[in-house]
C-alpha positions as CSV (number, residue, x, y, z in Angstrom):
1,M,-22.6,38.6,9.5
2,R,-20.3,36.5,7.3
3,R,-17.1,38.2,6.1
4,I,-16.2,37.8,2.4
5,L,-13.3,39.3,0.5
6,V,-13.5,39.9,-3.2
7,V,-10.2,40.7,-5.0
8,G,-10.8,42.6,-8.3
9,A,-13.3,45.3,-9.2
10,G,-14.2,44.1,-12.7
11,Q,-17.5,43.1,-14.1
12,S,-17.7,39.8,-12.1
13,G,-16.1,41.0,-8.8
14,L,-18.2,44.2,-8.5
15,Q,-21.4,42.4,-9.5
16,L,-20.8,39.7,-6.9
17,A,-19.7,42.2,-4.2
18,I,-22.8,44.4,-4.7
19,G,-25.1,41.4,-4.8
20,L,-23.7,40.0,-1.6
21,L,-23.9,43.4,0.1
22,A,-27.6,43.4,-0.7
23,E,-27.9,40.0,1.0
24,D,-26.4,41.4,4.3
25,Y,-22.9,40.0,4.0
26,D,-19.9,41.9,5.3
27,V,-18.1,42.4,2.0
28,T,-14.6,43.9,1.4
29,L,-13.5,44.7,-2.2
30,V,-9.9,45.2,-3.1
31,D,-8.5,46.7,-6.3
32,P,-5.5,48.8,-7.2
33,R,-7.7,51.5,-8.8
34,G,-10.4,53.7,-7.4
35,P,-13.3,55.2,-9.4
36,E,-11.3,58.2,-10.6
37,E,-8.4,56.1,-11.9
38,I,-10.8,53.8,-13.7
39,E,-12.7,56.7,-15.4
40,T,-9.5,58.4,-16.6
41,G,-7.6,55.2,-17.4
42,R,-7.2,53.1,-20.6
43,V,-10.1,51.2,-22.1
44,M,-10.1,47.6,-20.9
45,S,-11.9,45.8,-23.7
46,T,-14.8,45.9,-26.1
47,Q,-17.8,44.3,-24.4
48,C,-21.3,43.7,-25.5
49,L,-23.9,42.5,-23.0
50,F,-26.8,40.4,-24.4
51,G,-30.3,39.9,-23.0
52,P,-29.8,37.7,-20.0
53,A,-26.8,39.7,-18.7
54,L,-28.7,43.0,-19.1
55,R,-31.7,41.6,-17.3
56,R,-29.5,40.6,-14.4
57,E,-28.2,44.2,-14.2
58,R,-31.7,45.6,-14.3
59,R,-32.9,43.2,-11.5
60,H,-30.0,44.4,-9.3
61,G,-30.5,48.1,-10.0
62,L,-27.2,48.3,-11.9
63,S,-28.3,49.3,-15.4
64,F,-27.8,53.1,-15.5
65,W,-27.3,53.6,-19.2
66,D,-30.5,52.3,-20.9
67,D,-31.5,55.8,-22.0
68,R,-28.0,56.6,-23.5
69,A,-26.4,53.4,-24.8
70,P,-27.1,52.6,-28.4
71,A,-29.4,49.6,-28.9
72,I,-27.8,46.7,-30.7
73,T,-30.5,44.8,-32.5
74,G,-28.6,42.4,-34.7
75,V,-25.4,40.4,-35.3
76,G,-23.8,40.8,-38.7
77,V,-21.5,38.4,-40.5
78,R,-19.4,39.1,-43.5
79,V,-16.8,36.8,-45.0
80,A,-14.0,38.3,-47.0
81,R,-13.0,36.8,-50.4
82,P,-9.5,35.4,-50.6
83,D,-8.6,37.6,-53.6
84,G,-9.2,40.9,-51.9
85,D,-12.5,41.6,-53.7
86,P,-14.1,44.8,-52.5
87,E,-17.4,42.9,-51.9
88,P,-17.7,40.2,-49.3
89,E,-18.5,36.6,-50.2
90,V,-21.1,36.4,-47.5
91,D,-23.1,39.4,-46.0
92,W,-26.1,39.1,-43.7
93,V,-27.5,40.3,-40.4
94,G,-29.4,38.1,-37.9
95,R,-31.9,39.8,-35.7
96,L,-31.7,39.6,-31.9
97,E,-34.8,38.7,-29.9
98,E,-33.7,41.1,-27.2
99,P,-31.5,44.2,-27.9
100,A,-27.9,44.1,-26.7
101,Q,-25.9,47.0,-25.3
102,S,-22.3,48.0,-25.0
103,V,-21.0,50.4,-22.3
104,D,-17.4,51.3,-21.9
105,Q,-16.2,49.6,-18.7
106,R,-14.6,52.7,-17.5
107,L,-18.1,54.2,-17.1
108,K,-19.7,51.1,-15.7
109,L,-17.1,49.9,-13.2
110,A,-16.5,53.4,-11.8
111,A,-20.2,53.9,-11.3
112,W,-20.6,50.4,-9.7
113,L,-17.7,50.9,-7.4
114,R,-19.3,54.1,-6.1
115,V,-22.6,52.2,-5.6
116,F,-20.7,49.5,-3.6
117,V,-19.2,52.1,-1.3
118,Q,-22.4,54.1,-0.9
119,G,-24.2,50.8,0.0
120,G,-21.9,50.2,2.9
121,G,-19.2,48.0,1.3
122,R,-15.6,48.4,2.4
123,F,-13.2,49.3,-0.5
124,L,-9.4,48.9,-0.2
125,R,-7.3,50.5,-2.9
126,H,-4.4,48.1,-3.0
127,R,-2.6,45.9,-5.4
128,V,-2.8,42.4,-3.8
129,S,0.1,40.1,-4.2
130,V,0.1,36.3,-3.7
131,E,1.8,36.9,-0.3
132,D,-0.9,39.5,0.7
133,L,-3.6,37.0,-0.2
134,A,-2.2,34.4,2.1
135,T,-2.0,36.9,5.0
136,V,-5.1,38.9,4.5
137,G,-7.3,36.0,3.6
138,R,-7.1,34.6,7.1
139,D,-9.4,37.3,8.3
140,Y,-12.3,36.3,6.0
141,E,-14.6,33.2,5.8
142,L,-14.4,33.2,2.0
143,V,-11.9,34.8,-0.5
144,V,-12.9,35.1,-4.1
145,V,-10.3,36.1,-6.7
146,A,-11.8,38.0,-9.6
147,A,-8.6,39.7,-10.7
148,G,-8.6,38.8,-14.4
149,R,-5.8,37.1,-16.2
150,G,-2.8,38.6,-14.4
151,E,-0.5,37.5,-11.7
152,L,-3.1,36.3,-9.3
153,A,-4.7,34.1,-11.9
154,R,-1.5,32.0,-12.0
155,I,-2.1,30.8,-8.4
156,F,-4.8,28.6,-9.9
157,P,-3.3,25.5,-11.5
158,R,-3.8,25.2,-15.2
159,D,-6.3,22.6,-16.3
160,E,-4.3,20.8,-19.0
161,R,-7.2,18.7,-20.2
162,R,-9.3,21.8,-20.9
163,S,-6.4,24.1,-22.1
164,P,-5.0,23.1,-25.5
165,F,-3.4,26.5,-26.2
166,R,0.0,27.6,-24.8
167,A,0.2,30.9,-26.8
168,P,-2.3,33.6,-27.9
169,Q,-4.4,32.5,-30.8
170,R,-5.0,36.2,-31.8
171,S,-3.2,39.5,-31.6
172,L,-5.8,42.0,-30.4
173,S,-6.1,45.7,-31.2
174,L,-9.1,47.8,-30.5
175,A,-10.2,51.4,-30.5
176,Y,-13.2,53.4,-29.4
177,V,-13.7,56.1,-32.0
178,T,-15.7,59.1,-33.0
179,G,-16.3,60.2,-36.6
180,A,-17.2,56.7,-37.8
181,E,-20.4,55.9,-39.7
182,A,-23.0,53.5,-38.4
183,H,-23.5,50.1,-39.9
184,P,-25.9,50.2,-42.9
185,A,-28.3,48.0,-41.0
186,G,-28.2,50.2,-37.8
187,G,-27.3,48.9,-34.4
188,V,-25.3,45.8,-35.4
189,L,-22.5,43.9,-33.8
190,S,-20.6,43.2,-37.0
191,R,-18.1,40.4,-37.6
192,T,-16.0,40.2,-40.7
193,A,-14.1,36.9,-41.0
194,V,-10.9,36.9,-43.1
195,P,-10.3,33.1,-43.6
196,G,-7.0,32.0,-42.3
197,A,-6.0,35.5,-41.2
198,G,-8.4,36.6,-38.4
199,E,-11.5,38.8,-37.8
200,V,-12.7,42.4,-37.6
201,F,-15.4,43.4,-35.2
202,S,-17.3,46.6,-34.8
203,L,-20.2,47.8,-32.7
204,P,-21.9,50.9,-31.4
205,T,-21.1,51.7,-27.8
206,L,-21.4,54.3,-25.1
207,S,-18.0,55.8,-24.0
208,P,-17.1,58.6,-21.6
209,V,-17.5,61.1,-24.5
210,G,-21.0,59.7,-25.5
211,P,-22.2,57.3,-28.1
212,C,-19.5,56.2,-30.5
213,Q,-18.2,53.2,-32.4
214,A,-15.7,50.5,-31.3
215,V,-13.6,48.5,-33.7
216,M,-11.4,45.5,-33.0
217,V,-9.0,43.4,-35.1
218,E,-8.3,39.8,-34.1
219,A,-5.2,38.8,-36.1
220,V,-3.8,35.4,-36.4
221,P,-0.2,35.9,-35.1
222,G,2.2,36.4,-37.9
223,G,-0.6,36.6,-40.5
224,P,-1.5,39.4,-42.9
225,L,-3.7,41.2,-40.3
226,D,-1.0,41.1,-37.7
227,R,0.5,44.5,-38.7
228,I,-0.8,46.8,-36.0
229,P,1.7,48.5,-33.6
230,G,1.7,46.9,-30.1
231,A,3.3,47.9,-26.8
232,G,4.4,51.5,-26.6
233,A,2.4,52.7,-29.6
234,S,0.3,55.8,-29.3
235,G,-3.5,55.7,-29.7
236,E,-3.2,57.4,-33.1
237,E,-0.6,54.7,-34.2
238,I,-2.8,51.9,-33.1
239,L,-5.9,53.3,-34.9
240,A,-3.8,54.0,-38.0
241,G,-2.8,50.3,-38.0
242,I,-6.4,49.2,-37.6
243,L,-7.4,51.4,-40.5
244,D,-4.7,49.9,-42.6
245,V,-6.0,46.4,-42.0
246,L,-9.5,47.5,-42.8
247,R,-8.4,49.2,-46.0
248,H,-6.8,46.0,-47.3
249,H,-8.9,43.2,-45.8
250,A,-12.4,44.7,-44.9
251,P,-12.9,47.7,-47.3
252,W,-16.6,47.8,-46.4
253,E,-15.6,48.6,-42.8
254,Y,-12.9,51.0,-43.9
255,E,-15.6,53.0,-45.7
256,R,-17.3,53.5,-42.3
257,F,-14.1,54.2,-40.2
258,A,-12.0,56.2,-42.7
259,E,-12.6,59.5,-40.8
260,A,-12.4,57.9,-37.3
261,R,-10.3,59.3,-34.5
262,P,-9.7,58.0,-31.0
263,A,-12.6,59.0,-28.7
264,D,-10.2,60.0,-26.0
265,S,-6.6,59.6,-24.9
266,G,-7.2,56.2,-23.4
267,A,-9.5,54.8,-26.1
268,T,-7.1,52.2,-27.7
269,L,-5.6,48.9,-26.5
270,S,-3.5,46.1,-28.0
271,G,-2.2,42.8,-26.6
272,G,-3.1,39.1,-26.5
273,Y,-3.4,36.2,-24.2
274,A,-3.6,32.4,-24.4
275,P,-7.1,31.0,-23.8
276,T,-6.8,29.0,-20.6
277,V,-9.0,27.1,-18.2
278,R,-7.7,26.7,-14.6
279,E,-8.6,24.8,-11.5
280,P,-11.1,26.8,-9.5
281,V,-9.3,26.4,-6.1
282,A,-5.9,27.6,-5.1
283,H,-4.1,26.5,-2.0
284,L,-2.1,29.2,-0.3
285,R,0.7,29.2,2.2
286,G,-0.7,28.4,5.6
287,G,-3.4,26.1,4.3
288,N,-5.9,28.7,3.2
289,V,-7.9,28.0,0.0
290,V,-9.4,30.7,-2.3
291,L,-12.0,30.5,-5.0
292,G,-11.3,31.8,-8.5
293,M,-14.0,33.3,-10.7
294,A,-14.7,34.4,-14.3
295,D,-11.5,35.3,-16.4
296,S,-9.2,34.3,-13.5
297,V,-10.1,30.6,-14.1
298,V,-11.9,30.5,-17.5
299,A,-10.3,32.9,-20.0
300,N,-11.7,32.5,-23.5
301,D,-10.7,34.5,-26.6
302,P,-13.0,37.4,-27.2
303,I,-14.0,36.0,-30.6
304,T,-17.5,35.1,-29.4
305,A,-18.1,38.4,-27.5
306,Q,-18.9,36.4,-24.4
307,G,-16.4,37.7,-21.8
308,A,-18.6,40.2,-19.9
309,N,-21.6,38.0,-20.3
310,M,-19.8,35.1,-18.7
311,A,-18.5,37.4,-16.0
312,S,-22.0,38.4,-15.2
313,L,-23.2,34.8,-15.2
314,C,-20.4,33.7,-12.9
315,A,-21.2,36.5,-10.4
316,E,-24.9,35.3,-10.4
317,V,-24.0,31.6,-10.0
318,Y,-21.5,32.3,-7.2
319,R,-23.9,34.7,-5.4
320,R,-26.6,32.1,-5.3
321,A,-24.2,29.4,-4.2
322,I,-23.0,31.5,-1.3
323,V,-26.4,32.5,-0.1
324,D,-27.8,29.0,-0.5
325,H,-24.9,27.6,1.5
326,G,-26.2,29.2,4.7
327,R,-23.9,29.0,7.7
328,R,-21.9,26.1,6.6
329,P,-18.1,26.6,6.1
330,F,-16.9,27.7,2.7
331,D,-14.5,24.8,2.2
332,E,-13.0,23.4,-0.9
333,T,-16.0,21.2,-1.5
334,F,-18.2,24.2,-1.6
335,M,-15.8,26.0,-4.0
336,R,-15.6,23.2,-6.4
337,S,-19.4,22.8,-6.4
338,A,-19.9,26.5,-7.1
339,F,-17.4,26.4,-10.0
340,A,-19.0,23.2,-11.4
341,A,-22.4,25.1,-11.6
342,Y,-20.7,27.9,-13.5
343,W,-18.6,25.5,-15.8
344,H,-21.9,23.8,-16.8
345,H,-22.5,27.0,-18.8
346,A,-19.0,28.2,-19.4
347,R,-17.9,25.0,-21.2
348,Q,-20.3,25.8,-24.0
349,V,-18.6,29.1,-24.6
350,T,-15.2,27.5,-24.4
351,A,-16.1,25.0,-27.0
352,W,-17.7,27.7,-29.2
353,S,-14.6,29.9,-29.0
354,R,-12.3,27.0,-30.1
355,V,-14.6,26.3,-33.1
356,M,-14.6,30.0,-34.1
357,L,-10.8,30.3,-33.7
358,S,-10.2,27.3,-36.0
359,G,-12.8,28.1,-38.6
360,P,-13.6,24.6,-39.8
361,P,-15.4,24.0,-43.1
362,H,-18.8,23.4,-41.6
363,V,-18.8,27.0,-40.1
364,W,-18.4,28.5,-43.6
365,E,-21.2,26.3,-44.9
366,L,-23.5,27.5,-42.1
367,Y,-22.6,31.2,-42.9
368,R,-23.6,30.6,-46.5
369,L,-26.8,29.0,-45.5
370,A,-27.7,31.9,-43.1
371,E,-27.3,34.4,-46.0
372,R,-30.2,32.6,-47.8
373,H,-32.2,31.5,-44.7
374,R,-33.4,34.1,-42.3
375,P,-34.2,31.7,-39.4
376,T,-30.6,30.4,-39.4
377,A,-29.3,34.0,-39.4
378,D,-31.5,34.8,-36.4
379,R,-30.7,31.6,-34.6
380,F,-27.0,32.4,-34.9
381,A,-27.5,35.9,-33.6
382,D,-29.5,34.7,-30.6
383,S,-26.8,32.2,-29.7
384,F,-24.9,35.2,-28.4
385,S,-27.6,35.5,-25.7
386,D,-27.8,31.8,-25.1
387,P,-24.9,29.7,-26.4
388,G,-26.2,26.5,-24.8
389,G,-28.1,25.4,-27.9
390,L,-25.0,25.6,-30.2
391,I,-24.1,22.0,-29.6
392,D,-27.3,20.9,-31.4
393,W,-26.4,22.5,-34.8
394,F,-23.2,24.6,-34.8
395,L,-20.3,23.2,-32.9
396,H,-20.0,19.6,-34.2
397,P,-19.4,19.1,-38.0
398,E,-21.8,16.2,-38.4
399,R,-24.6,17.9,-36.6
400,A,-24.0,21.1,-38.5
401,M,-24.3,19.4,-41.8
402,E,-27.4,17.4,-40.7
403,Y,-28.9,20.8,-39.8
404,V,-28.0,22.2,-43.3
405,D,-29.5,19.2,-45.0
406,S,-32.7,19.4,-42.9
407,V,-33.2,23.1,-43.8
408,R,-32.6,22.3,-47.5
409,C,-35.1,19.4,-47.4
410,A,-37.7,21.4,-45.5
411,T,-37.5,24.2,-48.1
412,G,-37.1,22.0,-51.1
413,S,-34.2,24.1,-52.5
414,S,-30.6,24.8,-52.0
415,H,-31.2,28.4,-53.1
416,L,-33.0,29.9,-50.1
417,P,-34.1,33.6,-50.2
418,I,-33.6,35.5,-46.9
419,S,-36.5,37.6,-45.9
């Protein structure tokens, strides 16, 4: 039985560890927090899983919340007017072919960690340092680091060619709240773009207190949305700052969230990070090599709501690579091959995130088209499930305008009713 160490009990690490356990591997999982600490700790992110990721969880018997989590059936886009008008310039909702779902990771990861232990996995509650990794890793045939964007991620060299950013592109503030009203169109992942200033996201979710709403502000650093208290602020102060931003820049969202309050004592978060792509292999003292996965090596801004989806995909790609590798050694060649299979998909999300962060003119033109053309709205919504097709019509300015022209020619009008 081959021995594998997974460092980090997040979406990717736990999904990989549980999947390998089911394939009869001897799996050890290390994380500084046990299930109880995860459940009672601070919220880790807003996350929305779309069709393919949800299907993976169901196949592996890990979807425990289908009967309680609100169904997300559409993706909404609004564009704020530059003059602060109370009505958005653009307002539409694209329909998802498969419903999406958001579950607070405190619920999910605590439950999955218990599943791992009950299934015979070995869990060590320990904060692994770089020195620990070099020592402990010698006892395993493969070490996978799924520890997010923290200290351990920095052992993987930065890929300068794929990492144009040195600083956070957005200041992030989020809250899980009760007392908010639902989106007028029902279960919608809603995105309000404030040109040049940032974005506001909201979505229905399942938290430890039950169904509620989550709201997140992505502020361009130093811009008009970047006014929310950060480190050291209380949950009430962070939520008050979010509501202040909504009141001034997304009043349609403020109407929904005016009576909101934090869902629990750990239901808010603020911070930021620089989107970064890293080399997938780290060389440790003594000659050992370790493999990085998900956010540890490809950290995109959450502007495209793909973080948990890509973590799920990375776990699936790595699990299959490990199983298919048979009894051969898990050397650097194997590691780079496994990452290449993941990067084939992840690069599309990295490109999409950069486009959304910069907000080039062709994106606004596509938003305006989608308001008048239902198939475009639905196509954009379903790109959250499968970003691979975005290169054909969304990411590149010339292809985007060719698409706009083709739609107008096909309909014979520049004024297209949405139905």
